[in-house]
C-alpha positions as CSV (number, residue, x, y, z in Angstrom):
1,M,-19.7,3.6,18.3
2,Y,-21.7,1.1,20.3
3,Q,-20.2,0.6,23.8
4,Y,-20.8,-2.1,26.4
5,R,-19.9,-2.9,30.0
6,I,-19.3,-6.6,30.3
7,T,-19.2,-7.9,33.9
8,K,-20.1,-10.7,36.2
9,Y,-22.2,-8.3,38.2
10,D,-26.0,-8.5,37.9
11,P,-27.2,-4.9,37.2
12,N,-30.4,-5.7,39.2
13,H,-28.3,-5.4,42.3
14,R,-26.9,-1.9,41.6
15,D,-28.0,0.9,43.8
16,P,-29.6,4.1,42.4
17,S,-26.1,5.7,41.9
18,G,-25.0,2.7,39.8
19,A,-22.7,1.3,42.4
20,Y,-22.6,-2.4,43.1
21,P,-23.0,-2.8,46.9
22,V,-22.9,-6.6,47.0
23,A,-19.6,-7.9,48.3
24,G,-17.8,-10.2,45.9
25,W,-14.4,-11.0,44.5
26,T,-12.8,-8.5,42.2
27,S,-9.4,-10.0,41.4
28,R,-7.5,-13.2,40.9
29,S,-5.8,-12.4,44.2
30,D,-9.1,-13.2,45.9
31,I,-8.8,-16.9,45.2
32,G,-9.2,-18.7,48.5
33,K,-11.2,-15.9,50.2
34,S,-14.9,-16.2,51.0
35,F,-17.7,-13.9,49.8
36,G,-21.2,-14.2,51.1
37,G,-20.2,-17.6,52.6
38,V,-18.9,-18.9,49.3
39,R,-15.1,-19.6,48.9
40,L,-13.7,-18.5,45.5
41,T,-11.8,-21.4,44.1
42,E,-9.3,-21.3,41.3
43,E,-11.7,-23.4,39.2
44,N,-14.5,-20.9,39.7
45,Y,-12.2,-18.0,39.0
46,L,-10.9,-19.6,35.8
47,H,-14.5,-20.3,34.7
48,V,-15.5,-16.6,34.9
49,E,-12.2,-15.5,33.4
50,Q,-12.8,-17.8,30.4
51,A,-16.3,-16.3,30.0
52,Y,-14.7,-12.8,29.7
53,L,-12.2,-14.1,27.1
54,E,-14.9,-15.8,25.1
55,A,-17.1,-12.7,25.2
56,A,-14.3,-10.4,23.9
57,A,-13.5,-12.9,21.1
58,V,-17.1,-13.0,20.0
59,F,-17.4,-9.2,20.0
60,L,-14.3,-8.9,17.8
61,R,-15.4,-11.7,15.5
62,E,-19.0,-10.3,15.1
63,A,-17.5,-6.8,14.3
64,R,-14.9,-8.4,12.0
65,I,-12.0,-6.8,13.9
66,S,-8.7,-8.4,12.9
67,E,-6.3,-6.6,15.3
68,L,-6.1,-4.1,18.1
69,T,-3.3,-1.8,19.1
70,V,-1.7,-1.6,22.6
71,I,-2.3,1.9,23.9
72,G,-1.0,3.4,27.2
73,L,0.9,0.4,28.5
74,E,1.6,0.5,32.2
75,N,3.8,-2.3,33.6
76,H,4.7,-1.1,37.1
77,G,5.3,-4.7,38.3
78,Q,7.8,-5.2,35.5
79,T,6.0,-8.3,34.1
80,P,8.2,-9.9,31.5
81,N,7.2,-10.4,27.9
82,V,4.4,-7.9,27.7
83,P,3.4,-6.4,24.4
84,Q,5.0,-3.0,23.6
85,D,3.0,0.2,23.5
86,G,1.9,0.7,19.9
87,S,2.2,-2.9,19.0
88,C,-0.6,-4.6,17.0
89,I,-2.3,-7.7,18.6
90,R,-4.1,-10.0,16.2
91,A,-7.6,-10.8,17.2
92,E,-6.7,-14.5,17.8
93,D,-4.0,-13.3,20.2
94,V,-6.2,-10.9,22.1
95,P,-7.5,-13.5,24.7
96,A,-3.9,-14.1,25.9
97,V,-3.3,-10.3,26.4
98,L,-6.8,-9.9,27.9
99,R,-6.1,-12.7,30.4
100,S,-3.0,-10.8,31.7
101,L,-5.1,-7.6,31.9
102,L,-7.8,-9.4,34.0
103,R,-5.1,-10.8,36.2
104,E,-3.6,-7.3,36.7
105,D,-0.2,-8.4,35.4
106,F,-0.1,-5.0,33.5
107,W,-2.5,-2.5,32.1
108,C,-3.2,-1.1,28.7
109,K,-6.1,-0.3,26.3
110,L,-6.6,-2.4,23.2
111,E,-7.9,-0.2,20.4
112,S,-8.5,0.2,16.7
113,P,-10.3,2.9,14.7
114,T,-13.5,0.9,14.9
115,A,-13.2,-1.1,18.2
116,F,-11.7,-1.3,21.7
117,I,-11.4,-3.4,24.7
118,H,-10.7,-1.8,28.1
119,V,-10.3,-3.5,31.4
120,G,-11.0,-1.5,34.5
121,Y,-11.0,-2.0,38.2
122,D,-13.0,-4.6,40.0
123,Y,-13.2,-7.0,37.0
124,Y,-15.0,-4.6,34.7
125,M,-14.5,-4.9,30.9
126,Y,-15.6,-2.4,28.4
127,I,-16.0,-3.2,24.7
128,G,-16.8,-0.8,21.8
129,T,-17.4,-1.7,18.2
130,S,-18.9,0.1,15.2
131,I,-21.8,-2.3,15.1
132,Q,-24.6,-3.2,17.5
133,S,-23.4,-6.5,18.9
134,T,-26.6,-8.3,19.6
135,D,-25.3,-11.8,19.2
136,A,-22.1,-11.1,21.2
137,C,-24.2,-9.7,24.1
138,A,-26.4,-12.8,24.0
139,I,-23.4,-15.2,24.1
140,A,-21.9,-13.2,27.0
141,Q,-25.1,-13.5,28.9
142,A,-25.4,-17.2,28.1
143,N,-21.9,-17.6,29.7
144,G,-23.1,-16.0,32.9
145,L,-22.0,-12.4,32.2
146,F,-24.0,-9.2,31.9
147,A,-23.7,-7.0,28.9
148,E,-25.0,-3.5,29.3
149,A,-24.9,-0.5,27.0
150,F,-22.4,1.7,28.8
151,K,-19.6,4.1,27.8
152,S,-16.1,3.1,28.8
153,P,-14.6,5.5,31.3
154,Y,-11.3,4.9,29.4
155,A,-12.6,5.9,26.0
156,Q,-11.7,9.2,24.4
157,S,-14.5,11.7,24.4
158,A,-14.8,11.4,20.6
159,A,-15.4,7.7,20.7
Protein backbone atom coordinates (compact mmCIF):
# COMPACT_ATOMS: atom_id res chain seq x y z
CA MET A 1 0.00 0.00 0.00
CA TYR A 2 1.19 3.51 -0.84
CA GLN A 3 0.94 5.81 2.16
CA TYR A 4 1.14 9.58 2.33
CA ARG A 5 1.24 12.31 4.94
CA ILE A 6 -0.81 15.28 3.77
CA THR A 7 -0.22 18.48 5.72
CA LYS A 8 -0.05 22.24 5.53
CA TYR A 9 3.51 21.99 6.89
CA ASP A 10 6.42 22.58 4.51
CA PRO A 11 8.79 19.61 4.96
CA ASN A 12 11.76 21.92 4.28
CA HIS A 13 11.21 23.38 7.75
CA ARG A 14 11.42 20.05 9.60
CA ASP A 15 14.37 19.49 11.90
CA PRO A 16 16.65 16.44 11.52
CA SER A 17 14.34 14.36 13.77
CA GLY A 18 11.35 15.16 11.53
CA ALA A 19 9.70 17.51 14.03
CA TYR A 20 8.17 20.75 12.80
CA PRO A 21 9.60 23.52 15.00
CA VAL A 22 7.85 26.46 13.32
CA ALA A 23 4.98 27.76 15.45
CA GLY A 24 1.65 27.62 13.67
CA TRP A 25 -2.00 26.85 14.19
CA THR A 26 -2.97 23.23 14.69
CA SER A 27 -6.71 23.31 15.32
CA ARG A 28 -9.93 25.12 14.49
CA SER A 29 -9.87 26.35 18.09
CA ASP A 30 -6.87 28.50 17.11
CA ILE A 31 -9.04 30.85 15.02
CA GLY A 32 -8.43 34.39 16.28
CA LYS A 33 -4.94 33.64 17.60
CA SER A 34 -1.76 34.97 16.00
CA PHE A 35 1.15 32.88 14.77
CA GLY A 36 4.33 34.50 13.55
CA GLY A 37 2.53 37.83 13.58
CA VAL A 38 -0.33 36.57 11.42
CA ARG A 39 -3.82 36.18 12.86
CA LEU A 40 -5.68 33.01 11.88
CA THR A 41 -9.05 34.08 10.53
CA GLU A 42 -12.02 31.81 10.01
CA GLU A 43 -11.70 32.44 6.27
CA ASN A 44 -8.05 31.30 6.25
CA TYR A 45 -8.90 28.26 8.36
CA LEU A 46 -11.78 27.27 6.06
CA HIS A 47 -9.55 27.66 3.00
CA VAL A 48 -7.00 25.19 4.40
CA GLU A 49 -9.71 22.84 5.66
CA GLN A 50 -11.26 22.77 2.17
CA ALA A 51 -7.86 21.93 0.65
CA TYR A 52 -7.65 18.88 2.94
CA LEU A 53 -11.19 17.78 2.01
CA GLU A 54 -10.46 18.15 -1.70
CA ALA A 55 -7.17 16.28 -1.38
CA ALA A 56 -8.87 13.34 0.31
CA ALA A 57 -11.62 13.26 -2.31
CA VAL A 58 -9.07 13.22 -5.15
CA PHE A 59 -7.08 10.39 -3.55
CA LEU A 60 -10.26 8.32 -3.21
CA ARG A 61 -11.39 9.13 -6.75
CA GLU A 62 -7.99 8.36 -8.27
CA ALA A 63 -7.89 4.98 -6.46
CA ARG A 64 -11.55 4.29 -7.36
CA ILE A 65 -12.56 3.87 -3.71
CA SER A 66 -16.33 3.92 -3.33
CA GLU A 67 -16.62 3.66 0.46
CA LEU A 68 -14.69 3.54 3.71
CA THR A 69 -15.64 1.99 7.04
CA VAL A 70 -15.59 3.79 10.40
CA ILE A 71 -13.08 2.06 12.68
CA GLY A 72 -12.35 2.80 16.35
CA LEU A 73 -14.86 5.60 16.91
CA GLU A 74 -14.07 7.84 19.88
CA ASN A 75 -16.72 10.42 20.75
CA HIS A 76 -15.69 11.66 24.18
CA GLY A 77 -17.45 15.00 23.68
CA GLN A 78 -20.72 13.22 22.89
CA THR A 79 -21.04 14.98 19.54
CA PRO A 80 -24.51 14.17 18.17
CA ASN A 81 -25.17 12.45 14.84
CA VAL A 82 -21.75 10.86 14.36
CA PRO A 83 -21.38 7.75 12.21
CA GLN A 84 -21.40 4.51 14.14
CA ASP A 85 -18.34 2.30 14.52
CA GLY A 86 -18.42 -0.18 11.64
CA SER A 87 -20.69 1.91 9.43
CA CYS A 88 -19.81 2.41 5.77
CA ILE A 89 -19.31 5.93 4.48
CA ARG A 90 -19.75 6.47 0.74
CA ALA A 91 -16.85 8.30 -0.91
CA GLU A 92 -19.04 11.31 -1.67
CA ASP A 93 -19.90 11.57 2.05
CA VAL A 94 -16.31 11.26 3.28
CA PRO A 95 -15.62 15.04 3.16
CA ALA A 96 -18.39 15.72 5.72
CA VAL A 97 -16.97 13.11 8.11
CA LEU A 98 -13.44 14.31 7.47
CA ARG A 99 -14.46 17.90 8.25
CA SER A 100 -15.65 16.76 11.69
CA LEU A 101 -12.42 14.83 12.24
CA LEU A 102 -10.31 17.86 11.34
CA ARG A 103 -12.42 19.96 13.70
CA GLU A 104 -11.86 17.41 16.47
CA ASP A 105 -15.61 16.79 16.94
CA PHE A 106 -14.83 13.07 17.27
CA TRP A 107 -12.13 10.67 16.11
CA CYS A 108 -12.06 7.50 14.06
CA LYS A 109 -10.16 5.89 11.24
CA LEU A 110 -11.76 5.55 7.81
CA GLU A 111 -10.62 2.33 6.15
CA SER A 112 -11.29 -0.25 3.46
CA PRO A 113 -9.26 -3.24 2.35
CA THR A 114 -7.46 -1.07 -0.21
CA ALA A 115 -7.44 2.44 1.29
CA PHE A 116 -7.57 4.54 4.44
CA ILE A 117 -7.76 8.08 5.73
CA HIS A 118 -6.47 8.82 9.22
CA VAL A 119 -6.47 12.22 10.91
CA GLY A 120 -3.88 12.76 13.61
CA TYR A 121 -2.84 15.46 16.02
CA ASP A 122 -1.83 18.93 14.88
CA TYR A 123 -3.76 18.82 11.59
CA TYR A 124 -1.96 15.83 10.08
CA MET A 125 -3.80 13.63 7.59
CA TYR A 126 -2.57 10.24 6.42
CA ILE A 127 -3.91 8.57 3.30
CA GLY A 128 -3.17 5.10 1.99
CA THR A 129 -4.25 3.58 -1.31
CA SER A 130 -3.32 0.55 -3.35
CA ILE A 131 -2.03 2.76 -6.18
CA GLN A 132 0.66 5.38 -6.41
CA SER A 133 -1.37 8.59 -6.32
CA THR A 134 0.74 10.92 -8.43
CA ASP A 135 -2.15 13.07 -9.66
CA ALA A 136 -3.71 13.36 -6.19
CA CYS A 137 -0.36 14.44 -4.71
CA ALA A 138 0.02 17.08 -7.43
CA ILE A 139 -3.49 18.43 -6.79
CA ALA A 140 -2.88 18.56 -3.03
CA GLN A 141 0.31 20.53 -3.65
CA ALA A 142 -1.46 22.85 -6.10
CA ASN A 143 -3.91 23.61 -3.25
CA GLY A 144 -1.07 24.59 -0.90
CA LEU A 145 -0.61 21.28 0.91
CA PHE A 146 2.40 19.00 1.10
CA ALA A 147 2.11 15.33 0.16
CA GLU A 148 4.95 13.15 1.38
CA ALA A 149 5.48 9.41 1.26
CA PHE A 150 4.99 8.50 4.92
CA LYS A 151 3.48 5.59 6.85
CA SER A 152 0.49 6.40 8.99
CA PRO A 153 1.17 5.97 12.70
CA TYR A 154 -2.45 4.74 12.93
CA ALA A 155 -2.12 1.97 10.32
CA GLN A 156 -1.90 -1.67 11.25
CA SER A 157 1.61 -3.04 10.85
CA ALA A 158 0.42 -5.24 7.97
CA ALA A 159 -0.79 -2.26 5.90
